[in-house]
CHARMM-style PDB file with segment names, atoms N, HN, CA, C and O in Angstrom:
ATOM      1  N   MET     1     -12.986 -10.015 -43.611  1.00  0.00      PROA
ATOM      2  CA  MET     1     -14.001  -9.460 -44.543  1.00  0.00      PROA
ATOM      3  C   MET     1     -13.438  -9.217 -45.832  1.00  0.00      PROA
ATOM      4  O   MET     1     -14.244  -8.981 -46.732  1.00  0.00      PROA
ATOM      5  N   THR     2     -12.242  -9.224 -46.103  1.00  0.00      PROA
ATOM      6  HN  THR     2     -11.588  -9.416 -45.372  1.00  0.00      PROA
ATOM      7  CA  THR     2     -11.789  -8.980 -47.346  1.00  0.00      PROA
ATOM      8  C   THR     2     -11.980 -10.106 -48.412  1.00  0.00      PROA
ATOM      9  O   THR     2     -12.100  -9.889 -49.618  1.00  0.00      PROA
ATOM     10  N   GLU     3     -11.995 -11.336 -47.819  1.00  0.00      PROA
ATOM     11  HN  GLU     3     -11.898 -11.512 -46.840  1.00  0.00      PROA
ATOM     12  CA  GLU     3     -12.172 -12.428 -48.664  1.00  0.00      PROA
ATOM     13  C   GLU     3     -13.784 -12.432 -49.095  1.00  0.00      PROA
ATOM     14  O   GLU     3     -14.155 -12.893 -50.174  1.00  0.00      PROA
ATOM     15  N   VAL     4     -14.562 -11.941 -48.252  1.00  0.00      PROA
ATOM     16  HN  VAL     4     -14.261 -11.566 -47.375  1.00  0.00      PROA
ATOM     17  CA  VAL     4     -16.084 -11.897 -48.603  1.00  0.00      PROA
ATOM     18  C   VAL     4     -16.082 -10.780 -49.698  1.00  0.00      PROA
ATOM     19  O   VAL     4     -16.601 -11.019 -50.789  1.00  0.00      PROA
ATOM     20  N   ARG     5     -15.549  -9.651 -49.453  1.00  0.00      PROA
ATOM     21  HN  ARG     5     -15.128  -9.457 -48.567  1.00  0.00      PROA
ATOM     22  CA  ARG     5     -15.661  -8.572 -50.421  1.00  0.00      PROA
ATOM     23  C   ARG     5     -15.191  -8.906 -51.796  1.00  0.00      PROA
ATOM     24  O   ARG     5     -15.809  -8.485 -52.774  1.00  0.00      PROA
ATOM     25  N   LYS     6     -14.055  -9.690 -51.921  1.00  0.00      PROA
ATOM     26  HN  LYS     6     -13.553 -10.032 -51.127  1.00  0.00      PROA
ATOM     27  CA  LYS     6     -13.554 -10.185 -53.204  1.00  0.00      PROA
ATOM     28  C   LYS     6     -14.459 -11.100 -53.880  1.00  0.00      PROA
ATOM     29  O   LYS     6     -14.475 -11.130 -55.111  1.00  0.00      PROA
ATOM     30  N   SER     7     -15.268 -11.904 -53.133  1.00  0.00      PROA
ATOM     31  HN  SER     7     -15.254 -11.879 -52.134  1.00  0.00      PROA
ATOM     32  CA  SER     7     -16.061 -12.863 -53.806  1.00  0.00      PROA
ATOM     33  C   SER     7     -17.564 -12.454 -54.048  1.00  0.00      PROA
ATOM     34  O   SER     7     -18.366 -13.196 -54.616  1.00  0.00      PROA
ATOM     35  N   VAL     8     -17.852 -11.262 -53.585  1.00  0.00      PROA
ATOM     36  HN  VAL     8     -17.201 -10.660 -53.124  1.00  0.00      PROA
ATOM     37  CA  VAL     8     -19.161 -10.835 -53.887  1.00  0.00      PROA
ATOM     38  C   VAL     8     -19.271 -10.276 -55.210  1.00  0.00      PROA
ATOM     39  O   VAL     8     -18.476  -9.431 -55.622  1.00  0.00      PROA
ATOM     40  N   SER     9     -20.329 -10.768 -55.954  1.00  0.00      PROA
ATOM     41  HN  SER     9     -20.975 -11.455 -55.619  1.00  0.00      PROA
ATOM     42  CA  SER     9     -20.515 -10.351 -57.508  1.00  0.00      PROA
ATOM     43  C   SER     9     -21.735  -9.491 -57.325  1.00  0.00      PROA
ATOM     44  O   SER     9     -22.332  -9.375 -56.255  1.00  0.00      PROA
ATOM     45  N   ILE    10     -22.068  -8.883 -58.483  1.00  0.00      PROA
ATOM     46  HN  ILE    10     -21.583  -8.977 -59.352  1.00  0.00      PROA
ATOM     47  CA  ILE    10     -23.187  -7.949 -58.540  1.00  0.00      PROA
ATOM     48  C   ILE    10     -24.489  -8.874 -58.235  1.00  0.00      PROA
ATOM     49  O   ILE    10     -25.305  -8.496 -57.394  1.00  0.00      PROA
ATOM     50  N   ASP    11     -24.631  -9.867 -58.809  1.00  0.00      PROA
ATOM     51  HN  ASP    11     -23.968 -10.174 -59.493  1.00  0.00      PROA
ATOM     52  CA  ASP    11     -25.917 -10.731 -58.696  1.00  0.00      PROA
ATOM     53  C   ASP    11     -25.798 -11.682 -57.579  1.00  0.00      PROA
ATOM     54  O   ASP    11     -26.582 -12.628 -57.663  1.00  0.00      PROA
ATOM     55  N   TRP    12     -25.029 -11.676 -56.565  1.00  0.00      PROA
ATOM     56  HN  TRP    12     -24.393 -10.908 -56.497  1.00  0.00      PROA
ATOM     57  CA  TRP    12     -24.763 -12.511 -55.585  1.00  0.00      PROA
ATOM     58  C   TRP    12     -26.039 -12.782 -54.632  1.00  0.00      PROA
ATOM     59  O   TRP    12     -26.234 -13.845 -54.043  1.00  0.00      PROA
ATOM     60  N   THR    13     -26.799 -11.753 -54.581  1.00  0.00      PROA
ATOM     61  HN  THR    13     -26.642 -10.889 -55.060  1.00  0.00      PROA
ATOM     62  CA  THR    13     -28.069 -11.835 -53.741  1.00  0.00      PROA
ATOM     63  C   THR    13     -29.198 -12.556 -54.527  1.00  0.00      PROA
ATOM     64  O   THR    13     -30.137 -13.064 -53.915  1.00  0.00      PROA
ATOM     65  N   VAL    14     -29.113 -12.601 -55.827  1.00  0.00      PROA
ATOM     66  HN  VAL    14     -28.350 -12.188 -56.324  1.00  0.00      PROA
ATOM     67  CA  VAL    14     -30.153 -13.237 -56.682  1.00  0.00      PROA
ATOM     68  C   VAL    14     -29.781 -14.719 -56.794  1.00  0.00      PROA
ATOM     69  O   VAL    14     -30.633 -15.571 -56.540  1.00  0.00      PROA
ATOM     70  N   ARG    15     -28.602 -15.039 -57.147  1.00  0.00      PROA
ATOM     71  HN  ARG    15     -27.910 -14.347 -57.354  1.00  0.00      PROA
ATOM     72  CA  ARG    15     -28.116 -16.406 -57.365  1.00  0.00      PROA
ATOM     73  C   ARG    15     -27.877 -17.197 -56.104  1.00  0.00      PROA
ATOM     74  O   ARG    15     -26.986 -16.870 -55.319  1.00  0.00      PROA
ATOM     75  N   GLU    16     -28.610 -18.162 -55.916  1.00  0.00      PROA
ATOM     76  HN  GLU    16     -29.334 -18.427 -56.553  1.00  0.00      PROA
ATOM     77  CA  GLU    16     -28.656 -18.965 -54.739  1.00  0.00      PROA
ATOM     78  C   GLU    16     -27.166 -19.539 -54.449  1.00  0.00      PROA
ATOM     79  O   GLU    16     -26.649 -19.472 -53.334  1.00  0.00      PROA
ATOM     80  N   SER    17     -26.527 -20.122 -55.601  1.00  0.00      PROA
ATOM     81  HN  SER    17     -26.947 -20.177 -56.507  1.00  0.00      PROA
ATOM     82  CA  SER    17     -25.206 -20.749 -55.494  1.00  0.00      PROA
ATOM     83  C   SER    17     -24.225 -19.734 -55.015  1.00  0.00      PROA
ATOM     84  O   SER    17     -23.352 -20.029 -54.198  1.00  0.00      PROA
ATOM     85  N   ALA    18     -24.369 -18.498 -55.535  1.00  0.00      PROA
ATOM     86  HN  ALA    18     -25.078 -18.258 -56.198  1.00  0.00      PROA
ATOM     87  CA  ALA    18     -23.287 -17.523 -55.230  1.00  0.00      PROA
ATOM     88  C   ALA    18     -23.633 -17.106 -53.700  1.00  0.00      PROA
ATOM     89  O   ALA    18     -22.659 -16.969 -52.959  1.00  0.00      PROA
ATOM     90  N   ARG    19     -24.798 -16.913 -53.210  1.00  0.00      PROA
ATOM     91  HN  ARG    19     -25.588 -17.025 -53.812  1.00  0.00      PROA
ATOM     92  CA  ARG    19     -25.063 -16.626 -51.872  1.00  0.00      PROA
ATOM     93  C   ARG    19     -24.660 -17.723 -50.856  1.00  0.00      PROA
ATOM     94  O   ARG    19     -24.293 -17.410 -49.724  1.00  0.00      PROA
ATOM     95  N   ALA    20     -24.733 -19.053 -51.279  1.00  0.00      PROA
ATOM     96  HN  ALA    20     -25.031 -19.308 -52.199  1.00  0.00      PROA
ATOM     97  CA  ALA    20     -24.414 -20.135 -50.541  1.00  0.00      PROA
ATOM     98  C   ALA    20     -22.935 -20.137 -50.438  1.00  0.00      PROA
ATOM     99  O   ALA    20     -22.438 -20.501 -49.372  1.00  0.00      PROA
ATOM    100  N   ARG    21     -22.164 -19.769 -51.435  1.00  0.00      PROA
ATOM    101  HN  ARG    21     -22.568 -19.473 -52.301  1.00  0.00      PROA
ATOM    102  CA  ARG    21     -20.672 -19.685 -51.359  1.00  0.00      PROA
ATOM    103  C   ARG    21     -20.245 -18.561 -50.347  1.00  0.00      PROA
ATOM    104  O   ARG    21     -19.338 -18.787 -49.545  1.00  0.00      PROA
ATOM    105  N   VAL    22     -20.812 -17.500 -50.377  1.00  0.00      PROA
ATOM    106  HN  VAL    22     -21.548 -17.316 -51.028  1.00  0.00      PROA
ATOM    107  CA  VAL    22     -20.562 -16.437 -49.419  1.00  0.00      PROA
ATOM    108  C   VAL    22     -20.897 -16.788 -47.944  1.00  0.00      PROA
ATOM    109  O   VAL    22     -20.229 -16.393 -46.989  1.00  0.00      PROA
ATOM    110  N   LYS    23     -22.017 -17.582 -47.854  1.00  0.00      PROA
ATOM    111  HN  LYS    23     -22.560 -17.904 -48.630  1.00  0.00      PROA
ATOM    112  CA  LYS    23     -22.388 -18.136 -46.620  1.00  0.00      PROA
ATOM    113  C   LYS    23     -21.338 -19.006 -45.961  1.00  0.00      PROA
ATOM    114  O   LYS    23     -20.983 -18.849 -44.793  1.00  0.00      PROA
ATOM    115  N   VAL    24     -20.849 -19.961 -46.801  1.00  0.00      PROA
ATOM    116  HN  VAL    24     -21.138 -20.089 -47.750  1.00  0.00      PROA
ATOM    117  CA  VAL    24     -19.900 -20.837 -46.302  1.00  0.00      PROA
ATOM    118  C   VAL    24     -18.640 -20.165 -45.956  1.00  0.00      PROA
ATOM    119  O   VAL    24     -18.016 -20.488 -44.946  1.00  0.00      PROA
ATOM    120  N   MET    25     -18.205 -19.151 -46.834  1.00  0.00      PROA
ATOM    121  HN  MET    25     -18.712 -18.889 -47.654  1.00  0.00      PROA
ATOM    122  CA  MET    25     -17.015 -18.464 -46.479  1.00  0.00      PROA
ATOM    123  C   MET    25     -17.080 -17.715 -45.159  1.00  0.00      PROA
ATOM    124  O   MET    25     -16.115 -17.736 -44.394  1.00  0.00      PROA
ATOM    125  N   VAL    26     -18.273 -17.010 -44.854  1.00  0.00      PROA
ATOM    126  HN  VAL    26     -19.057 -16.994 -45.475  1.00  0.00      PROA
ATOM    127  CA  VAL    26     -18.446 -16.454 -43.665  1.00  0.00      PROA
ATOM    128  C   VAL    26     -18.401 -17.518 -42.479  1.00  0.00      PROA
ATOM    129  O   VAL    26     -17.719 -17.238 -41.493  1.00  0.00      PROA
ATOM    130  N   ARG    27     -18.997 -18.556 -42.518  1.00  0.00      PROA
ATOM    131  HN  ARG    27     -19.551 -18.783 -43.319  1.00  0.00      PROA
ATOM    132  CA  ARG    27     -18.884 -19.686 -41.527  1.00  0.00      PROA
ATOM    133  C   ARG    27     -17.442 -20.069 -41.285  1.00  0.00      PROA
ATOM    134  O   ARG    27     -17.034 -20.165 -40.127  1.00  0.00      PROA
ATOM    135  N   ARG    28     -16.639 -20.296 -42.332  1.00  0.00      PROA
ATOM    136  HN  ARG    28     -16.970 -20.219 -43.273  1.00  0.00      PROA
ATOM    137  CA  ARG    28     -15.295 -20.600 -42.224  1.00  0.00      PROA
ATOM    138  C   ARG    28     -14.482 -19.644 -41.499  1.00  0.00      PROA
ATOM    139  O   ARG    28     -13.644 -19.989 -40.665  1.00  0.00      PROA
ATOM    140  N   ILE    29     -14.757 -18.296 -41.855  1.00  0.00      PROA
ATOM    141  HN  ILE    29     -15.438 -18.016 -42.532  1.00  0.00      PROA
ATOM    142  CA  ILE    29     -13.993 -17.270 -41.218  1.00  0.00      PROA
ATOM    143  C   ILE    29     -14.390 -17.215 -39.768  1.00  0.00      PROA
ATOM    144  O   ILE    29     -13.510 -16.996 -38.936  1.00  0.00      PROA
ATOM    145  N   LEU    30     -15.639 -17.394 -39.392  1.00  0.00      PROA
ATOM    146  HN  LEU    30     -16.354 -17.571 -40.068  1.00  0.00      PROA
ATOM    147  CA  LEU    30     -15.999 -17.373 -37.972  1.00  0.00      PROA
ATOM    148  C   LEU    30     -15.347 -18.574 -37.063  1.00  0.00      PROA
ATOM    149  O   LEU    30     -14.938 -18.433 -35.911  1.00  0.00      PROA
ATOM    150  N   LYS    31     -15.341 -19.707 -37.780  1.00  0.00      PROA
ATOM    151  HN  LYS    31     -15.674 -19.822 -38.716  1.00  0.00      PROA
ATOM    152  CA  LYS    31     -14.630 -20.955 -37.180  1.00  0.00      PROA
ATOM    153  C   LYS    31     -13.219 -20.585 -36.945  1.00  0.00      PROA
ATOM    154  O   LYS    31     -12.693 -20.848 -35.864  1.00  0.00      PROA
ATOM    155  N   LYS    32     -12.585 -19.998 -37.879  1.00  0.00      PROA
ATOM    156  HN  LYS    32     -13.012 -19.784 -38.757  1.00  0.00      PROA
ATOM    157  CA  LYS    32     -11.176 -19.827 -37.895  1.00  0.00      PROA
ATOM    158  C   LYS    32     -10.685 -18.927 -36.756  1.00  0.00      PROA
ATOM    159  O   LYS    32      -9.602 -19.055 -36.185  1.00  0.00      PROA
ATOM    160  N   HSD    33     -11.618 -17.999 -36.495  1.00  0.00      PROA
ATOM    161  HN  HSD    33     -12.498 -17.895 -36.959  1.00  0.00      PROA
ATOM    162  CA  HSD    33     -11.299 -17.076 -35.463  1.00  0.00      PROA
ATOM    163  C   HSD    33     -11.960 -17.330 -34.001  1.00  0.00      PROA
ATOM    164  O   HSD    33     -11.964 -16.500 -33.092  1.00  0.00      PROA
ATOM    165  N   GLY    34     -12.498 -18.589 -33.948  1.00  0.00      PROA
ATOM    166  HN  GLY    34     -12.495 -19.263 -34.686  1.00  0.00      PROA
ATOM    167  CA  GLY    34     -12.877 -19.065 -32.617  1.00  0.00      PROA
ATOM    168  C   GLY    34     -14.142 -18.718 -32.242  1.00  0.00      PROA
ATOM    169  O   GLY    34     -14.422 -18.829 -31.049  1.00  0.00      PROA
ATOM    170  N   PHE    35     -15.089 -18.263 -33.122  1.00  0.00      PROA
ATOM    171  HN  PHE    35     -14.862 -18.173 -34.092  1.00  0.00      PROA
ATOM    172  CA  PHE    35     -16.383 -17.831 -32.829  1.00  0.00      PROA
ATOM    173  C   PHE    35     -17.300 -19.025 -32.298  1.00  0.00      PROA
ATOM    174  O   PHE    35     -17.319 -20.040 -32.994  1.00  0.00      PROA
ATOM    175  N   PRO    36     -18.013 -19.001 -31.204  1.00  0.00      PROA
ATOM    176  CA  PRO    36     -18.696 -20.051 -30.665  1.00  0.00      PROA
ATOM    177  C   PRO    36     -19.675 -20.672 -31.679  1.00  0.00      PROA
ATOM    178  O   PRO    36     -20.352 -19.884 -32.339  1.00  0.00      PROA
ATOM    179  N   PRO    37     -19.824 -21.973 -31.873  1.00  0.00      PROA
ATOM    180  CA  PRO    37     -20.546 -22.644 -32.750  1.00  0.00      PROA
ATOM    181  C   PRO    37     -22.065 -22.398 -32.571  1.00  0.00      PROA
ATOM    182  O   PRO    37     -22.784 -22.331 -33.568  1.00  0.00      PROA
ATOM    183  N   ASP    38     -22.550 -22.266 -31.369  1.00  0.00      PROA
ATOM    184  HN  ASP    38     -21.967 -22.320 -30.559  1.00  0.00      PROA
ATOM    185  CA  ASP    38     -23.935 -22.060 -31.092  1.00  0.00      PROA
ATOM    186  C   ASP    38     -24.534 -20.591 -31.505  1.00  0.00      PROA
ATOM    187  O   ASP    38     -25.729 -20.309 -31.593  1.00  0.00      PROA
ATOM    188  N   LEU    39     -23.543 -19.821 -31.710  1.00  0.00      PROA
ATOM    189  HN  LEU    39     -22.572 -20.049 -31.639  1.00  0.00      PROA
ATOM    190  CA  LEU    39     -23.873 -18.435 -32.118  1.00  0.00      PROA
ATOM    191  C   LEU    39     -23.646 -18.087 -33.628  1.00  0.00      PROA
ATOM    192  O   LEU    39     -23.911 -16.979 -34.092  1.00  0.00      PROA
ATOM    193  N   GLN    40     -23.138 -19.115 -34.348  1.00  0.00      PROA
ATOM    194  HN  GLN    40     -22.922 -20.016 -33.971  1.00  0.00      PROA
ATOM    195  CA  GLN    40     -22.702 -18.966 -35.624  1.00  0.00      PROA
ATOM    196  C   GLN    40     -23.777 -18.629 -36.642  1.00  0.00      PROA
ATOM    197  O   GLN    40     -23.529 -17.914 -37.614  1.00  0.00      PROA
ATOM    198  N   ASP    41     -25.035 -19.178 -36.396  1.00  0.00      PROA
ATOM    199  HN  ASP    41     -25.237 -19.759 -35.607  1.00  0.00      PROA
ATOM    200  CA  ASP    41     -26.176 -19.025 -37.300  1.00  0.00      PROA
ATOM    201  C   ASP    41     -26.714 -17.586 -37.247  1.00  0.00      PROA
ATOM    202  O   ASP    41     -27.172 -17.076 -38.270  1.00  0.00      PROA
ATOM    203  N   GLU    42     -26.672 -16.927 -36.098  1.00  0.00      PROA
ATOM    204  HN  GLU    42     -26.300 -17.342 -35.267  1.00  0.00      PROA
ATOM    205  CA  GLU    42     -27.246 -15.553 -35.970  1.00  0.00      PROA
ATOM    206  C   GLU    42     -26.045 -14.565 -36.578  1.00  0.00      PROA
ATOM    207  O   GLU    42     -26.317 -13.649 -37.354  1.00  0.00      PROA
ATOM    208  N   ALA    43     -24.870 -14.815 -36.197  1.00  0.00      PROA
ATOM    209  HN  ALA    43     -24.649 -15.559 -35.566  1.00  0.00      PROA
ATOM    210  CA  ALA    43     -23.776 -14.124 -36.593  1.00  0.00      PROA
ATOM    211  C   ALA    43     -23.598 -14.232 -38.308  1.00  0.00      PROA
ATOM    212  O   ALA    43     -23.198 -13.292 -38.996  1.00  0.00      PROA
ATOM    213  N   THR    44     -23.915 -15.339 -38.744  1.00  0.00      PROA
ATOM    214  HN  THR    44     -24.240 -16.102 -38.185  1.00  0.00      PROA
ATOM    215  CA  THR    44     -23.881 -15.567 -40.233  1.00  0.00      PROA
ATOM    216  C   THR    44     -24.976 -14.589 -40.887  1.00  0.00      PROA
ATOM    217  O   THR    44     -24.700 -13.877 -41.853  1.00  0.00      PROA
ATOM    218  N   LYS    45     -26.233 -14.614 -40.284  1.00  0.00      PROA
ATOM    219  HN  LYS    45     -26.457 -15.193 -39.499  1.00  0.00      PROA
ATOM    220  CA  LYS    45     -27.228 -13.843 -40.832  1.00  0.00      PROA
ATOM    221  C   LYS    45     -26.956 -12.411 -40.812  1.00  0.00      PROA
ATOM    222  O   LYS    45     -27.265 -11.691 -41.761  1.00  0.00      PROA
ATOM    223  N   THR    46     -26.324 -11.932 -39.643  1.00  0.00      PROA
ATOM    224  HN  THR    46     -26.073 -12.517 -38.872  1.00  0.00      PROA
ATOM    225  CA  THR    46     -26.031 -10.560 -39.556  1.00  0.00      PROA
ATOM    226  C   THR    46     -24.922 -10.145 -40.509  1.00  0.00      PROA
ATOM    227  O   THR    46     -24.960  -9.015 -40.996  1.00  0.00      PROA
ATOM    228  N   VAL    47     -23.986 -10.942 -40.792  1.00  0.00      PROA
ATOM    229  HN  VAL    47     -23.955 -11.860 -40.396  1.00  0.00      PROA
ATOM    230  CA  VAL    47     -22.866 -10.717 -41.653  1.00  0.00      PROA
ATOM    231  C   VAL    47     -23.518 -10.629 -43.144  1.00  0.00      PROA
ATOM    232  O   VAL    47     -23.234  -9.683 -43.879  1.00  0.00      PROA
ATOM    233  N   LEU    48     -24.333 -11.580 -43.519  1.00  0.00      PROA
ATOM    234  HN  LEU    48     -24.563 -12.348 -42.922  1.00  0.00      PROA
ATOM    235  CA  LEU    48     -24.933 -11.495 -44.811  1.00  0.00      PROA
ATOM    236  C   LEU    48     -25.752 -10.257 -44.997  1.00  0.00      PROA
ATOM    237  O   LEU    48     -25.681  -9.630 -46.054  1.00  0.00      PROA
ATOM    238  N   ALA    49     -26.528  -9.880 -44.012  1.00  0.00      PROA
ATOM    239  HN  ALA    49     -26.586 -10.389 -43.154  1.00  0.00      PROA
ATOM    240  CA  ALA    49     -27.314  -8.646 -44.132  1.00  0.00      PROA
ATOM    241  C   ALA    49     -26.335  -7.456 -44.180  1.00  0.00      PROA
ATOM    242  O   ALA    49     -26.666  -6.518 -44.905  1.00  0.00      PROA
ATOM    243  N   GLN    50     -25.259  -7.375 -43.551  1.00  0.00      PROA
ATOM    244  HN  GLN    50     -24.990  -8.137 -42.962  1.00  0.00      PROA
ATOM    245  CA  GLN    50     -24.313  -6.258 -43.703  1.00  0.00      PROA
ATOM    246  C   GLN    50     -23.731  -6.291 -45.057  1.00  0.00      PROA
ATOM    247  O   GLN    50     -23.528  -5.241 -45.668  1.00  0.00      PROA
ATOM    248  N   THR    51     -23.435  -7.524 -45.588  1.00  0.00      PROA
ATOM    249  HN  THR    51     -23.600  -8.377 -45.092  1.00  0.00      PROA
ATOM    250  CA  THR    51     -22.817  -7.677 -46.915  1.00  0.00      PROA
ATOM    251  C   THR    51     -23.651  -7.232 -47.999  1.00  0.00      PROA
ATOM    252  O   THR    51     -23.175  -6.671 -48.985  1.00  0.00      PROA
ATOM    253  N   GLU    52     -25.036  -7.491 -47.834  1.00  0.00      PROA
ATOM    254  HN  GLU    52     -25.423  -7.947 -47.032  1.00  0.00      PROA
ATOM    255  CA  GLU    52     -25.933  -7.036 -48.880  1.00  0.00      PROA
ATOM    256  C   GLU    52     -25.998  -5.519 -48.872  1.00  0.00      PROA
ATOM    257  O   GLU    52     -26.045  -4.941 -49.958  1.00  0.00      PROA
ATOM    258  N   LEU    53     -26.003  -4.842 -47.769  1.00  0.00      PROA
ATOM    259  HN  LEU    53     -25.965  -5.311 -46.886  1.00  0.00      PROA
ATOM    260  CA  LEU    53     -25.921  -3.320 -47.701  1.00  0.00      PROA
ATOM    261  C   LEU    53     -24.702  -2.878 -48.354  1.00  0.00      PROA
ATOM    262  O   LEU    53     -24.743  -1.995 -49.211  1.00  0.00      PROA
ATOM    263  N   LEU    54     -23.528  -3.488 -47.971  1.00  0.00      PROA
ATOM    264  HN  LEU    54     -23.495  -4.205 -47.275  1.00  0.00      PROA
ATOM    265  CA  LEU    54     -22.251  -2.993 -48.592  1.00  0.00      PROA
ATOM    266  C   LEU    54     -21.968  -3.265 -49.890  1.00  0.00      PROA
ATOM    267  O   LEU    54     -21.226  -2.520 -50.531  1.00  0.00      PROA
ATOM    268  N   SER    55     -22.492  -4.296 -50.389  1.00  0.00      PROA
ATOM    269  HN  SER    55     -23.094  -4.901 -49.868  1.00  0.00      PROA
ATOM    270  CA  SER    55     -22.249  -4.769 -51.804  1.00  0.00      PROA
ATOM    271  C   SER    55     -22.534  -3.664 -52.787  1.00  0.00      PROA
ATOM    272  O   SER    55     -21.864  -3.527 -53.810  1.00  0.00      PROA
ATOM    273  N   ALA    56     -23.562  -2.861 -52.454  1.00  0.00      PROA
ATOM    274  HN  ALA    56     -24.107  -2.973 -51.623  1.00  0.00      PROA
ATOM    275  CA  ALA    56     -23.808  -1.800 -53.514  1.00  0.00      PROA
ATOM    276  C   ALA    56     -22.686  -0.754 -53.541  1.00  0.00      PROA
ATOM    277  O   ALA    56     -22.363  -0.202 -54.593  1.00  0.00      PROA
ATOM    278  N   ILE    57     -22.129  -0.506 -52.427  1.00  0.00      PROA
ATOM    279  HN  ILE    57     -22.391  -0.955 -51.573  1.00  0.00      PROA
ATOM    280  CA  ILE    57     -20.988   0.411 -52.174  1.00  0.00      PROA
ATOM    281  C   ILE    57     -19.736  -0.237 -52.885  1.00  0.00      PROA
ATOM    282  O   ILE    57     -18.974   0.405 -53.609  1.00  0.00      PROA
ATOM    283  N   TRP    58     -19.617  -1.473 -52.622  1.00  0.00      PROA
ATOM    284  HN  TRP    58     -20.236  -1.995 -52.034  1.00  0.00      PROA
ATOM    285  CA  TRP    58     -18.307  -2.031 -53.174  1.00  0.00      PROA
ATOM    286  C   TRP    58     -18.499  -2.171 -54.675  1.00  0.00      PROA
ATOM    287  O   TRP    58     -17.499  -1.983 -55.367  1.00  0.00      PROA
ATOM    288  N   ALA    59     -19.574  -2.455 -55.238  1.00  0.00      PROA
ATOM    289  HN  ALA    59     -20.387  -2.608 -54.676  1.00  0.00      PROA
ATOM    290  CA  ALA    59     -19.811  -2.474 -56.763  1.00  0.00      PROA
ATOM    291  C   ALA    59     -19.548  -1.174 -57.319  1.00  0.00      PROA
ATOM    292  O   ALA    59     -19.040  -1.112 -58.438  1.00  0.00      PROA
ATOM    293  N   ALA    60     -19.819  -0.159 -56.698  1.00  0.00      PROA
ATOM    294  HN  ALA    60     -20.232  -0.210 -55.789  1.00  0.00      PROA
ATOM    295  CA  ALA    60     -19.702   1.249 -57.210  1.00  0.00      PROA
ATOM    296  C   ALA    60     -18.261   1.649 -57.140  1.00  0.00      PROA
ATOM    297  O   ALA    60     -17.901   2.529 -57.922  1.00  0.00      PROA
ATOM    298  N   ALA    61     -17.311   1.089 -56.249  1.00  0.00      PROA
ATOM    299  HN  ALA    61     -17.604   0.375 -55.613  1.00  0.00      PROA
ATOM    300  CA  ALA    61     -16.069   1.478 -56.231  1.00  0.00      PROA
ATOM    301  C   ALA    61     -15.083   0.846 -57.223  1.00  0.00      PROA
ATOM    302  OT1 ALA    61     -13.903   1.195 -57.229  1.00  0.00      PROA
TER     303      ALA     61
END
């Protein structure tokens, strides 16, 4: 998650290219840690939703 945190910018939810970059990063992390491929789509959506919530906190820190 540290990699995702470092790459999240203030406008990442608005810019589609930035959002796509974070999405690819999440998929790579899931694959690296042996997450089942058939569950990756739902897990990616969950992680992106969590990242949206946490990005406000990360930006303030």
